[in-house]
N, C-alpha and C positions, 0 to 999 in steps of 0.2 A: 512543465516541471514545476513542482511546488516543494518548498523546503520548510522544515520546522524542526527545532530541537536537534540540529546537525544531521538530519535525515533528508534525503531527497526522494520524492515520489514522482516517478517518471511514467509516461504513457506512450505507447506506440499506437497510432491511429491512421485511418485513411486520411489523405490530404483534404478531403471534402469536409471533415469535421471542423466546426468552428472552434477557435481558441477558447471562447467563453465556456463552451460545453465541456471541453477537456478540463479546463481549470475547475469547473464545478464538480466534475466526477473525481478529480484528484483530491479535492477538498473533502469529499465524502469518504474516499478511501483512507485518507489521512485521519479523519475522525474515527473511523472504525478501528484503525490500528491503535491510536492512542487511548481509545476506550478500553482496549484489552491489554495494552502494554504502555502504561503511562511513563513519561520520561524518567520519573524517579526510579523505575524498575532497573534502569541501566546506568545509574549515576556512578557506579563503581566498575563499569565495564560490562561486557557480554561474553558468555562462555563459548560463542561460536557455533552453537548447536541450532541449526535452522528448524529442527523438528518441532520446537515449541510454537512456531508460527503456523503450524498446520491447521490450527483452529480457525484461521482466517480464510482458508480455502473456500469453505461453504459461504461465508459472508461476502467474499469477493466475486464469487461465480457470476452474479447478475451483471457485473461490469465487463465481462469478457464476451466477445463475439462467438467464440467457440467454448462450449461448456467444459471440454476436456482440458483446457489450459489451466494451469495452476499458478499460484502466486509464489514467487521466490523472493523473499525479503532479506535484505542484508543490512546490518548496522555497521 
């Protein structure tokens, strides 16, 4: 689990995956998220619409074991 700007980035992995690798991947995912949705974007709150995050699906696909899994992000 990695946290930044009051958000948590959480991963579910096989027990064999090393903590360092998980942390590295979560840092990459966090970087992608904030590149598209900087913290200033939500300084006044969030409208609750998850559809705006669908642009991340394609960017996050390489991190999933199964390519049909999609990202569900909540703030």
